[in-house]
C-alpha positions as CSV (number, residue, x, y, z in Angstrom):
1,M,-0.5,-28.6,19.1
2,D,-0.9,-30.3,15.8
3,T,2.2,-30.3,13.5
4,K,1.5,-28.8,10.1
5,K,3.7,-29.3,7.0
6,V,4.7,-26.1,5.3
7,L,6.4,-26.2,1.8
8,H,8.3,-23.0,0.8
9,I,9.0,-22.5,-2.9
10,V,12.1,-20.3,-3.4
11,L,13.6,-20.1,-6.9
12,N,17.1,-19.4,-5.9
13,S,19.9,-21.4,-4.3
14,F,18.7,-20.3,-0.8
15,Q,22.0,-19.4,0.6
16,H,21.5,-15.8,1.9
17,D,17.8,-15.2,1.8
18,S,17.4,-13.5,5.2
19,R,13.7,-12.7,4.8
20,V,12.8,-16.4,4.2
21,L,15.0,-17.5,7.0
22,R,13.4,-15.1,9.5
23,E,10.0,-16.4,8.4
24,I,11.0,-20.0,8.9
25,S,12.3,-19.2,12.4
26,A,9.0,-17.5,13.3
27,L,6.9,-20.3,12.0
28,H,9.0,-22.8,13.9
29,E,7.4,-21.3,17.0
30,L,4.0,-22.6,15.8
31,N,5.4,-26.2,15.6
32,M,5.5,-26.2,11.8
33,R,7.5,-28.8,9.9
34,Q,9.1,-26.8,7.1
35,L,10.6,-27.9,3.8
36,V,12.2,-25.5,1.3
37,F,12.3,-26.3,-2.4
38,C,15.0,-24.3,-4.1
39,L,17.6,-24.6,-6.8
40,Y,20.9,-26.4,-6.8
41,D,24.2,-24.5,-7.4
42,K,27.7,-25.8,-7.5
43,G,29.3,-26.6,-4.2
44,L,25.9,-26.8,-2.3
45,K,24.3,-29.8,-0.7
46,R,21.2,-31.2,-2.5
47,H,19.6,-32.1,0.8
48,E,20.1,-30.4,4.2
49,T,18.5,-30.9,7.6
50,L,18.6,-28.0,9.9
51,P,17.0,-27.5,13.4
52,D,13.9,-25.7,12.1
53,H,13.7,-26.7,8.4
54,R,14.9,-29.0,5.7
55,I,16.2,-28.1,2.2
56,R,15.7,-29.9,-1.1
57,R,17.7,-28.3,-3.9
58,F,16.7,-29.3,-7.5
59,R,19.5,-29.8,-9.9
60,L,18.2,-28.6,-13.3
61,Y,19.5,-30.6,-16.3
62,T,18.7,-27.7,-18.6
63,K,20.9,-25.3,-16.6
64,I,23.7,-25.7,-19.1
65,L,21.5,-24.1,-21.8
66,P,22.2,-20.4,-22.8
67,K,20.5,-17.5,-21.0
68,M,18.4,-16.5,-23.9
69,L,14.7,-16.1,-23.1
70,A,13.5,-19.2,-25.0
71,F,16.0,-21.4,-23.0
72,Q,15.1,-19.7,-19.8
73,L,11.5,-20.7,-20.3
74,I,12.7,-24.3,-20.9
75,K,14.6,-24.2,-17.6
76,Y,11.5,-22.9,-15.8
77,A,9.4,-25.6,-17.4
78,E,11.8,-28.3,-16.0
79,C,11.8,-26.7,-12.6
80,F,8.0,-26.4,-12.7
81,L,7.3,-30.0,-13.6
82,R,9.9,-31.5,-11.1
83,M,8.8,-29.4,-8.2
84,I,5.2,-30.1,-8.8
85,W,5.8,-33.8,-9.1
86,V,7.7,-34.0,-5.8
87,G,5.6,-31.3,-4.0
88,C,2.3,-33.0,-4.6
89,R,3.6,-36.3,-3.2
90,R,4.7,-34.5,0.0
91,K,1.1,-33.5,0.7
92,P,1.8,-30.2,2.5
93,H,-0.8,-28.5,4.6
94,I,0.4,-25.0,3.5
95,V,2.4,-24.0,0.4
96,H,4.3,-20.7,0.9
97,A,5.2,-19.4,-2.5
98,H,7.9,-16.7,-2.6
99,D,7.7,-14.2,-5.4
100,L,6.0,-14.6,-8.8
101,H,8.4,-17.3,-10.0
102,G,7.3,-19.5,-7.1
103,L,3.6,-18.6,-7.2
104,V,2.7,-20.5,-10.3
105,I,4.5,-23.7,-9.0
106,G,3.0,-23.2,-5.6
107,W,-0.6,-22.8,-7.0
108,F,-0.4,-26.1,-8.9
109,I,1.0,-27.9,-5.8
110,A,-1.7,-26.4,-3.6
111,F,-4.4,-27.2,-6.2
112,C,-3.4,-30.8,-6.5
113,S,-2.8,-31.4,-2.8
114,G,-5.6,-29.4,-1.3
115,A,-3.2,-27.3,0.7
116,H,-3.6,-23.7,1.8
117,L,-1.6,-21.2,-0.4
118,V,0.3,-18.2,0.7
119,Y,1.8,-15.8,-1.8
120,D,4.7,-13.8,-0.4
121,S,5.7,-11.1,-2.9
122,H,9.1,-9.7,-2.1
123,E,8.6,-6.8,-4.5
124,Y,6.0,-5.3,-6.9
125,W,6.3,-7.7,-9.8
126,Q,4.0,-6.0,-12.3
127,D,6.6,-3.3,-12.8
128,S,10.0,-4.4,-11.7
129,A,13.6,-4.3,-13.1
130,Y,13.1,-8.0,-14.0
131,T,9.8,-7.6,-15.9
132,R,10.9,-4.5,-17.8
133,K,13.6,-6.6,-19.5
134,L,11.0,-9.0,-20.9
135,P,9.3,-8.8,-24.3
136,R,5.9,-7.0,-24.4
137,W,3.9,-10.1,-24.7
138,M,5.3,-11.5,-21.5
139,Q,4.8,-8.1,-19.7
140,K,1.1,-8.5,-20.6
141,I,0.7,-12.2,-19.7
142,L,2.5,-12.2,-16.4
143,P,0.2,-9.7,-14.6
144,A,-2.8,-11.9,-15.7
145,I,-1.1,-15.0,-14.4
146,E,-0.2,-13.3,-11.1
147,G,-3.7,-12.0,-10.6
148,F,-5.3,-15.4,-11.4
149,C,-3.1,-17.2,-8.9
150,A,-3.1,-14.5,-6.2
151,R,-7.0,-14.3,-6.2
152,R,-7.0,-18.0,-5.4
153,C,-4.6,-17.7,-2.5
154,D,-5.6,-18.0,1.1
155,A,-3.3,-15.1,2.0
156,V,-1.1,-12.6,0.2
157,I,1.9,-10.9,1.8
158,A,3.6,-7.6,0.6
159,V,6.7,-5.7,1.7
160,S,5.5,-2.1,2.0
161,D,2.2,-0.2,2.5
162,S,2.3,1.2,-1.0
163,I,2.8,-2.2,-2.6
164,V,0.0,-3.5,-0.4
165,D,-2.3,-0.9,-1.9
166,L,-1.1,-1.5,-5.5
167,M,-1.5,-5.3,-5.3
168,H,-4.9,-5.0,-3.7
169,E,-6.2,-2.7,-6.4
170,R,-4.4,-4.0,-9.5
171,L,-4.7,-7.7,-8.8
172,R,-8.3,-7.3,-7.7
173,L,-7.7,-9.2,-4.5
174,P,-10.7,-10.0,-2.3
175,H,-8.7,-8.9,0.8
176,R,-5.9,-6.5,1.5
177,P,-2.5,-8.2,1.5
178,T,-0.7,-8.6,4.9
179,L,2.2,-6.2,5.4
180,L,5.5,-7.9,6.3
181,R,8.5,-5.7,6.0
182,N,12.1,-6.8,5.6
183,I,13.1,-6.0,9.2
184,P,15.9,-7.8,11.0
185,K,15.9,-9.1,14.6
186,L,17.0,-6.7,17.3
187,Q,20.7,-7.1,18.0
188,Q,21.2,-7.6,21.8
189,D,25.0,-7.3,21.7
190,R,27.3,-5.1,19.7
191,P,29.6,-7.2,17.4
192,E,33.3,-7.0,16.9
193,L,33.5,-4.4,14.2
194,A,35.2,-5.4,11.0
195,L,34.9,-2.9,8.2
196,R,37.5,-0.3,9.2
197,R,40.0,-3.0,10.2
198,R,39.7,-4.8,6.8
199,L,40.1,-1.6,4.8
200,N,42.6,0.0,7.2
201,I,40.4,3.0,7.8
202,S,41.1,5.0,10.9
203,Q,38.5,5.5,13.6
204,D,38.4,9.3,13.1
205,T,37.4,8.9,9.4
206,L,33.7,9.4,8.6
207,V,32.5,6.3,6.7
208,L,29.6,6.3,4.2
209,L,28.4,2.8,3.4
210,Y,26.4,1.4,0.5
211,Q,25.5,-2.3,0.8
212,G,23.6,-4.4,-1.7
213,A,23.5,-5.2,-5.4
214,L,26.0,-3.2,-7.5
215,T,23.9,-2.3,-10.5
216,R,23.5,1.1,-12.3
217,A,19.8,1.5,-11.3
218,R,20.9,1.6,-7.6
219,G,22.4,5.1,-8.2
220,L,26.0,4.0,-7.6
221,F,27.6,6.1,-10.2
222,L,25.6,9.2,-9.3
223,L,26.9,8.8,-5.8
224,I,30.6,8.5,-7.0
225,E,30.3,11.6,-9.2
226,A,28.9,13.6,-6.3
227,F,31.7,12.3,-4.0
228,A,34.3,13.2,-6.7
229,E,32.9,16.7,-6.8
230,L,32.9,17.2,-3.1
231,K,36.2,15.5,-2.3
232,P,35.3,15.6,1.5
233,A,38.3,15.5,3.8
234,N,38.7,12.6,6.2
235,T,35.8,10.8,4.7
236,A,35.5,7.3,3.0
237,L,32.9,5.8,0.8
238,V,32.5,2.0,0.9
239,F,30.6,-0.2,-1.5
240,L,29.8,-3.6,0.0
241,G,28.3,-6.2,-2.4
242,N,28.3,-7.9,-5.7
243,G,26.6,-7.3,-9.0
244,A,26.7,-6.8,-12.7
245,D,28.5,-3.5,-12.6
246,V,31.4,-4.3,-10.3
247,D,34.0,-3.9,-13.1
248,R,32.5,-0.6,-14.2
249,L,32.5,0.5,-10.5
250,H,36.3,-0.1,-10.2
251,E,36.9,1.6,-13.5
252,T,35.0,4.7,-12.4
253,I,36.8,4.9,-9.1
254,A,40.1,4.7,-10.9
255,A,39.1,7.2,-13.6
256,R,38.1,9.8,-10.9
257,Q,41.4,9.0,-8.9
258,L,39.4,8.1,-5.8
259,Q,41.3,4.9,-4.8
260,D,42.3,6.4,-1.5
261,S,38.8,7.3,-0.4
262,V,36.4,5.0,-2.3
263,F,36.5,1.3,-1.7
264,H,34.7,-1.9,-2.7
265,L,34.3,-5.1,-0.8
266,P,32.6,-8.3,-2.0
267,A,29.4,-9.3,-0.2
268,V,29.8,-11.0,3.1
269,P,27.7,-13.8,4.7
270,P,24.5,-12.5,6.5
271,E,25.8,-13.8,9.8
272,I,28.7,-11.3,9.8
273,L,27.1,-8.5,7.8
274,F,26.1,-6.5,10.9
275,S,29.8,-6.3,12.1
276,Y,30.5,-4.4,8.8
277,T,27.4,-2.3,8.8
278,A,27.8,-1.1,12.4
279,D,31.3,0.1,11.6
280,A,30.1,2.9,9.4
281,D,28.5,6.3,10.2
282,I,26.1,7.0,7.3
283,G,24.2,4.4,5.3
284,V,23.5,5.5,1.7
285,S,20.7,4.3,-0.6
286,P,20.7,6.3,-3.8
287,I,18.2,4.0,-5.6
288,Q,16.8,5.4,-8.8
289,A,13.0,5.2,-9.5
290,T,13.3,3.2,-12.8
291,N,10.1,1.2,-12.0
292,L,7.3,1.1,-9.5
293,S,8.9,-1.7,-7.5
294,Y,11.9,0.6,-6.8
295,E,9.6,3.6,-6.2
296,Y,7.7,1.8,-3.4
297,S,10.5,-0.4,-2.2
298,L,11.5,-0.6,1.5
299,P,14.7,-2.7,1.2
300,N,16.1,-4.6,4.1
301,K,19.3,-2.6,4.0
302,I,17.4,0.5,5.2
303,F,16.4,-1.4,8.3
304,E,19.9,-2.9,8.6
305,F,21.3,0.7,8.7
306,I,18.7,1.6,11.4
307,H,19.7,-1.4,13.6
308,A,23.4,-0.6,13.1
309,G,22.7,2.9,14.5
310,L,23.6,4.8,11.3
311,A,22.4,8.1,9.9
312,I,20.7,7.5,6.5
313,F,21.2,9.4,3.3
314,A,18.8,8.2,0.5
315,S,16.9,9.2,-2.6
316,D,13.4,10.4,-1.9
317,L,11.5,7.3,-2.9
318,T,8.0,7.2,-1.4
319,E,8.4,4.6,1.3
320,I,12.0,5.2,2.2
321,S,11.4,9.0,2.4
322,F,8.4,8.5,4.8
323,L,10.4,6.2,7.1
324,I,13.4,8.5,7.3
325,H,11.4,11.6,8.0
326,N,8.9,9.9,10.3
327,Y,11.7,8.7,12.6
328,N,14.1,11.6,11.9
329,I,17.0,9.3,11.1
330,G,18.5,11.0,8.1
331,Q,18.0,13.1,5.0
332,T,16.8,12.5,1.5
333,F,17.7,14.1,-1.9
334,K,15.7,14.4,-5.1
335,R,16.0,11.2,-7.1
336,D,18.2,11.3,-10.2
337,D,19.2,14.9,-9.3
338,R,23.0,15.1,-9.0
339,Q,23.0,18.8,-8.0
340,D,20.6,18.2,-5.1
341,L,22.5,15.1,-4.1
342,V,25.8,17.1,-3.9
343,F,24.0,20.0,-2.0
344,K,22.3,17.8,0.6
345,L,25.4,15.6,1.1
346,R,27.6,18.6,1.6
347,L,25.2,20.0,4.3
348,L,25.1,16.6,6.0
349,L,28.9,16.1,6.0
350,E,29.5,19.6,7.3
351,N,27.2,19.0,10.3
352,P,28.6,16.2,12.5
353,A,26.3,17.1,15.4
354,L,23.3,16.4,13.1
355,I,24.8,13.1,12.1
356,D,25.0,12.1,15.7
357,I,21.4,13.0,16.3
358,Y,20.3,10.9,13.4
359,K,22.5,8.0,14.6
360,N,20.9,8.2,18.1
361,N,17.4,8.3,16.6
362,S,18.2,5.2,14.5
363,R,19.2,3.3,17.6
364,Q,15.9,4.3,19.2
365,A,13.9,3.4,16.1
366,A,15.4,-0.1,16.1
367,H,13.5,-0.9,19.3
368,I,10.3,-0.2,17.4
369,L,11.2,-1.5,13.9
370,N,12.4,-5.0,14.7
371,W,11.4,-8.6,13.7
372,D,10.1,-9.5,17.2
373,T,7.3,-7.0,16.5
374,E,7.0,-7.5,12.7
375,Q,6.7,-11.3,12.9
376,E,3.4,-11.0,14.7
377,A,1.6,-10.3,11.4
378,L,3.0,-13.5,10.0
379,L,2.1,-15.6,13.0
380,H,-1.4,-14.1,13.1
381,L,-1.9,-15.0,9.4
382,Y,-0.8,-18.6,9.9
383,K,-2.9,-19.1,13.0
384,H,-6.0,-18.3,10.9
385,L,-4.9,-20.8,8.2
386,R,-4.9,-23.7,10.8
């Protein structure tokens, strides 16, 4: 089988990007030589060689500039020029551009080198938390840039059915994007559980777990207020992750005098995350629909909850709600509705038999919703590019 060179463009430091790592592992089965262009961060190696891919981290000289928009554009310009210069000389056969940031760089490299171009959109960029912070002129320009580049791609990938439909329509793509959800590999062995031991939580305590970015739009404070109102006995709420609102989270927990039942742990490496997730009973996802990207999101933590065998309690966002009810693995509440959240959470916590049913259904669903099955869409796409 001929060896093809694949260049991944990932505009982060590429430390814990589980989606990209799963894709690299899958493409390794096709005998692909894979190189990842990403960004340097303090303490990381600039060059790494791993069994199935190599990493080249770019140290930006403009990184010392402030985070104001004008300076951010200067940083992107440096990244753009340097990655294009090196990327074109590598002469890849396929450029796999991750997210809108990487798409523009990937398009130029593919154009100059004659490579195939794959656009892998990890969210809906035309209306996301990131784009809503930008000035109006950029909010108008970026969709046009995304559409121009995406229509010239050999393949486009999206993360949920709703986003597939949106991108196909609004970007005026000639073909429907390929659906590739953020689904983990099936765990063959149960790990040594770590969450309760680290927080000194007893085995007979019911544990609700939120994992992911700690930001207001994720509904964290709505959840804490509901928990403070219910004050459920023998129940703990754990937040696992990092984010901009960590300090405010601690202040809110203290203000509500919940230090004995609500806890926070910093994010843990992906390779041990499952040992924490599987030690909970209910996975919570109270994301607020502040943009279309959130509305149609299908985050990897939902699938991580499923693979850990948890019941799921989440806001009724379109894709998440369909998944939960389709597999009968939990309950949803009306987004941004504190009263409904309290009512539904009380019903769930008062029904341990129902929680056990949801947990068992999650374990069954994991045998359907796993990466071994999901990766076939990616492998099929790449075989057609060869």
